[in-house]
VOLO-936989 format. One record per residue: x, y, z of N, C-alpha, C, O, CB in turn. Coordinates in Angstrom, 2 decimals, decimal comma, m for minus. Glycine has a CB too. Layout:
REM VOLO-936989
((X Y Z) (X Y Z) (X Y Z) (X Y Z) (X Y Z))
...
REM end
This chain:
REM VOLO-936989
((m0,07 12,28 4,63) (0,58 12,39 3,35) (0,64 11,01 2,71) (0,98 10,03 3,36) (1,99 12,99 3,50))
((0,30 10,96 1,45) (0,35 9,70 0,70) (1,59 9,69 m0,19) (1,99 10,72 m0,74) (m0,94 9,51 m0,14))
((2,18 8,52 m0,33) (3,34 8,34 m1,20) (3,06 7,16 m2,12) (2,62 6,10 m1,67) (4,66 8,11 m0,37))
((3,31 7,36 m3,40) (3,25 6,27 m4,36) (4,65 5,69 m4,46) (5,61 6,42 m4,75) (2,70 6,74 m5,76))
((4,77 4,40 m4,23) (6,08 3,75 m4,24) (5,93 2,35 m4,83) (4,82 1,84 m4,98) (6,69 3,69 m2,81))
((7,06 1,74 m5,15) (7,04 0,36 m5,63) (8,22 m0,40 m5,04) (9,21 0,20 m4,60) (7,08 0,31 m7,18))
((8,10 m1,71 m5,03) (9,20 m2,58 m4,63) (9,88 m3,11 m5,87) (9,21 m3,60 m6,78) (8,70 m3,75 m3,73))
((11,21 m3,02 m5,93) (11,96 m3,58 m7,04) (12,05 m5,10 m6,85) (11,67 m5,63 m5,81) (13,38 m2,94 m7,15))
((12,54 m5,78 m7,86) (12,65 m7,24 m7,79) (13,52 m7,70 m6,64) (13,32 m8,80 m6,11) (13,21 m7,77 m9,09))
((14,50 m6,88 m6,24) (15,37 m7,27 m5,13) (14,82 m6,84 m3,76) (15,50 m6,98 m2,75) (16,75 m6,67 m5,33))
((13,57 m6,32 m3,74) (12,91 m5,99 m2,48) (13,12 m4,57 m1,98) (12,68 m4,25 m0,88) (13,36 m6,92 m1,45))
((13,79 m3,73 m2,75) (14,01 m2,34 m2,32) (12,76 m1,49 m2,57) (12,07 m1,65 m3,57) (15,22 m1,73 m3,06))
((12,50 m0,58 m1,63) (11,34 0,30 m1,69) (11,75 1,61 m2,38) (12,72 2,24 m1,98) (10,76 0,58 m0,26))
((11,01 2,00 m3,43) (11,33 3,18 m4,23) (10,15 4,15 m4,27) (9,15 3,85 m4,92) (11,73 2,77 m5,67))
((10,23 5,30 m3,58) (9,15 6,29 m3,68) (9,18 7,00 m5,03) (10,25 7,28 m5,55) (9,26 7,33 m2,53))
((8,00 7,28 m5,60) (7,92 7,94 m6,91) (7,16 9,26 m6,88) (7,51 10,19 m7,61) (7,25 7,02 m7,89))
((6,12 9,37 m6,04) (5,30 10,58 m5,98) (4,88 10,85 m4,54) (4,73 9,93 m3,74) (4,04 10,46 m6,89))
((4,70 12,13 m4,23) (4,22 12,56 m2,92) (2,91 13,30 m3,13) (2,80 14,12 m4,05) (5,27 13,47 m2,18))
((1,91 13,03 m2,30) (0,64 13,74 m2,34) (0,38 14,33 m0,95) (0,21 13,60 0,02) (m0,53 12,80 m2,78))
((0,36 15,67 m0,86) (0,11 16,36 0,39) (m1,36 16,26 0,79) (m2,21 15,88 m0,02) (0,53 17,82 0,29))
((m1,64 16,59 2,04) (m3,01 16,53 2,56) (m3,97 17,43 1,79) (m5,16 17,13 1,69) (m3,02 16,92 4,03))
((m3,45 18,53 1,24) (m4,30 19,47 0,49) (m4,50 19,06 m0,98) (m5,14 19,79 m1,74) (m3,71 20,86 0,55))
((m3,96 17,91 m1,37) (m4,16 17,40 m2,72) (m3,04 17,70 m3,71) (m3,03 17,15 m4,81) (m5,41 17,94 m3,26))
((m2,10 18,56 m3,34) (m0,98 18,84 m4,26) (m0,12 17,60 m4,41) (0,17 16,91 m3,43) (m0,12 20,03 m3,74))
((0,28 17,31 m5,64) (1,10 16,14 m5,92) (2,42 16,56 m6,57) (2,46 17,49 m7,37) (0,35 15,15 m6,82))
((3,47 15,84 m6,22) (4,79 16,12 m6,76) (5,47 14,82 m7,15) (5,43 13,84 m6,39) (5,65 16,90 m5,74))
((6,07 14,80 m8,31) (6,88 13,65 m8,72) (8,25 13,79 m8,09) (8,80 14,88 m7,99) (6,99 13,56 m10,27))
((8,79 12,67 m7,67) (10,15 12,65 m7,15) (11,07 12,51 m8,35) (11,04 11,51 m9,06) (10,37 11,47 m6,10))
((11,90 13,53 m8,58) (12,80 13,53 m9,73) (13,87 12,46 m9,60) (14,19 11,77 m10,57) (13,45 14,89 m9,88))
((14,41 12,33 m8,38) (15,50 11,37 m8,18) (15,65 11,08 m6,70) (15,48 11,97 m5,86) (16,82 11,91 m8,76))
((15,97 9,83 m6,36) (16,37 9,46 m5,00) (17,88 9,56 m4,97) (18,58 8,85 m5,69) (15,86 8,00 m4,60))
((18,39 10,45 m4,11) (19,83 10,72 m4,06) (20,56 9,80 m3,08) (21,72 9,47 m3,30) (20,06 12,16 m3,68))
((19,87 9,40 m2,00) (20,52 8,60 m0,97) (19,45 7,97 m0,09) (18,37 8,54 0,09) (21,49 9,47 m0,13))
((19,75 6,81 0,47) (18,86 6,16 1,44) (19,74 5,66 2,57) (20,75 4,99 2,34) (18,03 4,97 0,80))
((19,36 5,99 3,82) (20,11 5,53 4,98) (19,24 5,54 6,22) (18,27 6,29 6,29) (21,36 6,40 5,19))
((19,57 4,71 7,21) (18,84 4,75 8,47) (19,13 6,09 9,15) (20,28 6,54 9,19) (19,24 3,56 9,40))
((18,10 6,73 9,70) (18,29 8,02 10,35) (17,09 8,36 11,22) (15,99 7,86 11,02) (18,53 9,13 9,31))
((17,33 9,23 12,19) (16,26 9,76 13,04) (15,77 11,07 12,44) (16,55 11,84 11,89) (16,75 9,96 14,51))
((14,46 11,31 12,56) (13,89 12,59 12,15) (13,93 13,49 13,38) (13,05 13,42 14,23) (12,41 12,42 11,60))
((14,93 14,33 13,46) (15,16 15,11 14,67) (14,08 16,15 14,92) (13,75 16,42 16,07) (16,50 15,79 14,60))
((13,52 16,75 13,87) (12,49 17,78 14,04) (11,12 17,19 14,30) (10,34 17,76 15,05) (12,44 18,67 12,81))
((10,82 16,04 13,69) (9,47 15,48 13,76) (9,36 14,30 14,72) (8,25 13,89 15,07) (9,03 15,05 12,39))
((10,48 13,77 15,15) (10,45 12,56 15,96) (10,29 11,35 15,07) (9,86 11,48 13,92) (9,32 12,62 17,01))
((10,61 10,21 15,56) (10,53 8,99 14,77) (11,85 8,70 14,09) (12,76 9,54 14,06) (9,42 9,10 13,73))
((11,95 7,51 13,56) (13,15 7,13 12,84) (12,83 6,03 11,87) (11,79 5,38 11,96) (14,26 6,68 13,79))
((13,72 5,83 10,94) (13,54 4,81 9,92) (14,50 5,04 8,79) (15,64 5,47 9,01) (12,10 4,80 9,39))
((14,07 4,77 7,56) (14,91 5,05 6,42) (14,69 6,49 5,98) (13,55 6,93 5,79) (14,62 4,06 5,25))
((15,78 7,22 5,83) (15,70 8,60 5,34) (16,09 8,60 3,87) (17,20 8,23 3,50) (16,61 9,56 6,18))
((15,15 9,03 3,05) (15,38 9,15 1,61) (15,71 10,60 1,30) (14,87 11,48 1,51) (14,14 8,67 0,79))
((16,91 10,85 0,81) (17,24 12,18 0,30) (16,71 12,19 m1,13) (17,16 11,42 m1,98) (18,82 12,50 0,37))
((15,75 13,07 m1,39) (15,09 13,09 m2,70) (15,21 14,47 m3,34) (15,45 15,47 m2,66) (13,61 12,68 m2,57))
((15,05 14,50 m4,65) (14,99 15,77 m5,37) (13,59 15,91 m5,94) (13,11 15,05 m6,68) (16,07 15,84 m6,49))
((12,94 17,03 m5,59) (11,60 17,36 m6,08) (11,66 18,78 m6,63) (12,02 19,71 m5,92) (10,51 17,23 m4,94))
((11,31 18,94 m7,89) (11,36 20,25 m8,54) (12,72 20,92 m8,35) (12,80 22,13 m8,14) (10,25 21,16 m7,98))
((13,79 20,14 m8,44) (15,14 20,67 m8,35) (15,64 20,96 m6,94) (16,76 21,43 m6,78) (15,21 21,89 m9,13))
((14,83 20,68 m5,92) (15,22 20,95 m4,53) (15,34 19,65 m3,75) (14,55 18,73 m3,93) (14,21 21,87 m3,85))
((16,36 19,59 m2,90) (16,55 18,40 m2,07) (15,67 18,47 m0,84) (15,57 19,52 m0,20) (18,02 18,24 m1,67))
((15,03 17,37 m0,51) (14,18 17,22 0,67) (14,48 15,86 1,30) (15,12 15,00 0,68) (12,65 17,36 0,31))
((14,01 15,68 2,53) (14,14 14,39 3,21) (12,76 13,79 3,41) (11,86 14,42 3,97) (14,88 14,54 4,57))
((12,61 12,56 2,94) (11,39 11,78 3,08) (11,73 10,58 3,95) (12,73 9,90 3,70) (10,81 11,35 1,68))
((10,92 10,32 4,95) (11,19 9,21 5,88) (10,15 8,11 5,73) (8,97 8,38 5,49) (11,22 9,71 7,32))
((10,61 6,87 5,87) (9,71 5,73 5,97) (9,99 5,08 7,31) (11,07 4,53 7,53) (9,89 4,72 4,78))
((8,99 5,13 8,20) (9,11 4,54 9,53) (8,36 3,21 9,52) (7,15 3,17 9,33) (8,55 5,49 10,64))
((9,09 2,14 9,73) (8,49 0,80 9,68) (7,58 0,55 10,87) (7,84 1,01 11,98) (9,58 m0,27 9,63))
((6,52 m0,19 10,62) (5,60 m0,60 11,68) (6,30 m1,60 12,60) (7,14 m2,37 12,15) (4,30 m1,20 11,08))
((5,94 m1,58 13,87) (6,50 m2,54 14,81) (5,74 m3,86 14,81) (6,18 m4,84 15,41) (6,51 m1,95 16,21))
((4,58 m3,87 14,14) (3,80 m5,11 14,06) (4,48 m6,08 13,10) (4,94 m5,69 12,03) (2,34 m4,82 13,60))
((4,53 m7,32 13,50) (5,22 m8,33 12,68) (4,35 m8,90 11,57) (4,86 m9,53 10,65) (5,70 m9,44 13,55))
((3,04 m8,68 11,64) (2,15 m9,18 10,59) (1,09 m8,14 10,29) (0,92 m7,17 11,03) (1,50 m10,52 11,01))
((0,40 m8,34 9,20) (m0,65 m7,41 8,82) (m0,24 m6,58 7,61) (0,92 m6,61 7,19) (m1,00 m6,50 9,98))
((m1,20 m5,84 7,06) (m0,94 m5,10 5,82) (m0,23 m3,76 6,01) (0,23 m3,17 5,03) (m2,22 m4,87 5,12))
((m0,13 m3,25 7,25) (0,49 m1,96 7,49) (2,00 m2,14 7,65) (2,47 m2,60 8,69) (m0,12 m1,27 8,74))
((2,76 m1,76 6,61) (4,22 m1,90 6,66) (4,89 m0,75 7,39) (5,99 m0,90 7,91) (4,77 m2,01 5,26))
((4,22 0,41 7,44) (4,81 1,57 8,08) (4,13 2,84 7,60) (3,04 2,81 7,03) (6,30 1,63 7,82))
((4,81 3,99 7,83) (4,25 5,27 7,41) (5,33 6,14 6,81) (6,51 6,06 7,18) (3,56 5,98 8,59))
((4,92 6,98 5,88) (5,79 7,96 5,26) (5,56 9,31 5,93) (4,44 9,62 6,32) (5,54 8,05 3,72))
((6,63 10,11 6,06) (6,46 11,49 6,51) (7,64 12,34 6,05) (8,71 11,82 5,74) (6,30 11,56 8,04))
((7,41 13,64 6,03) (8,43 14,63 5,70) (8,53 15,57 6,88) (7,51 15,98 7,43) (8,09 15,40 4,37))
((9,73 15,92 7,27) (9,90 16,92 8,32) (9,43 18,26 7,77) (9,85 18,68 6,69) (11,39 17,01 8,81))
((8,58 18,93 8,51) (8,09 20,23 8,10) (9,01 21,32 8,60) (9,68 21,18 9,62) (6,65 20,45 8,60))
((9,02 22,42 7,87) (9,82 23,57 8,29) (9,19 24,19 9,53) (7,96 24,27 9,65) (9,94 24,61 7,15))
((10,02 24,64 10,44) (9,54 25,31 11,65) (9,73 26,81 11,45) (10,84 27,26 11,14) (10,30 24,81 12,94))
((8,65 27,58 11,62) (8,74 29,04 11,42) (9,36 29,74 12,61) (9,50 30,96 12,60) (7,36 29,63 11,16))
REM end
């Protein structure tokens, strides 16, 4: 999954759009909350962004890379629903 995001002048990371593997794209209407959290369904942990997309709340995670240098800052993921 690809996420379009930007860094504000104070260094905060702001996600703006999500692009799924199948090519569907969604604008993030609003970031409601950001906090450190574990992704209990998917594993991993990092910053959990409570976001609103098309009027529905979802959780978007940014898991930071453990490497101290290099261009890879981390990865974005969303917990998927379990049927």
